Phi, psi and omega in degrees: 000126180292153167287130181235061177294317181230121179248107187263126176270135176235133174302127186296338182265003184255091184301321181299316180289324178296315181293328176291323185301327183284353178264357190269351182067028182278154185290314182226135176245120181250108178275124198255127173257356184265244188298332182283355182238131180297154183304322183271012180239013184298316181297319178297321180295315179302314182294318182292320180292318177300318179296316180298316180296329180279322194252334188266147175264109182276359180059230180273355181288136176290139181257112181240151174232126178262120178272172172284160187297150179293124184105353180284340185090354182252344192296324182293313178297320180301306187292323181287336180287329187255335185303321182300345185252015172049068167296160176290332181199158174250130177259125178253116182278162172049045182286131182234340184218149179303324182300333180289327174288319181300321177303310182293319184297322179295318179294318180295316181297321177299320178293317179301314182294319183290333180263356182075023178273155177299138177295137183078011177285340173255117186268170177237135172239142183233145176272123174261104194224006182222163177302319180294322177299317178297317182298327185258018185302321184302316180285316182302314187289351185276351187290132186292341180273353185284139179246328187204150170253129182247119183274120180260100190290318187291315178294322179296314180301318179296323184291335179255358179079025181273153172267125180288134177233162178296327181289335177062027178298331181291350183252358188304310184300311184293321179297314182289326177296317178297315180298317182295317179297319179297315180297321182295330184250012177069032180257163170277149176242122183252125189280173186299161174280137168263113188284341174282111183255353180271340182263089186298324182291323177293320177299315180298317181299315180292324178294318178297321177300314179297318180296320180292327177293331180123003177295150180269347180187187186215145175283142176226157186232004184207144179306330179298340184269351186299305186296310181299326180285313180298321180291324180295327181264010178247122178301142178277174185301319181297317179294322179294315179300315181296317180297319178298318180298318180297312182296316182293315181290329177295317179298320178294320179296318179296322180297330178275355181085013180271159178260242177294149182211168182263140174218121181053039176078010178237145179281128180252125175223186190303316179302321179290326177294317179298320177297319179296320178296323178293323176301316181292325176297317179295320179296319179295317180297329180274000178079020182269344175221000000 
């Protein structure tokens, strides 16, 4: 499973932006055939993404392609245009039912088998962006090809008739429901897009909020958002040192047969140890340890 601190969307028909994206050191690059591409540019997007997958070196960045939603009438052409070139994953937007993942998974598995690729080497990420998607999270999150749930704030707000605010209180239930379903099934949860891209501090603040809630990453739409988002989802040196101390002292405590114990005036028990281990996992994924 890739580290997805920052998932950057690129319009699939914009070759210049796609080629720039691979220079940014971003964790995941999602070339978009859906909302980021005009209705009369879908064919160009399919061709450009296929070309990018064949010709460009994405380095350590994950290569994703977002198709149009299942039922749009565009999804079959989208997925068939990019699968022969082995993207790391297919992103399905506005996912509402488990059967929609099953549809994609069958097509992907057929491609894997016909090309001699390992089964499940192409993963699926889904956008949870509607009231119905939230309602069906328990079933949706259970699919074995799934890697991540991506929370789509703007579409979700529209689907329930909410007014979007900077505080995002109208999204609390849906964000936490998405996060909880992801945690229950061992998936990554990717947080909402911050549409203000010129205010780096606001982007950082929103990213830190998502990281504290437990999200593994955040969607971004502009190069200016890469650094504040990646740094927000990367533990700092102090946090890493503290997490290492907790894990090491816990192991020593266990070896002595002790249970909970005190460290720096705080009681340490298993939930805190698990949190410390997660901090170290995030640090490792970010290349800091």
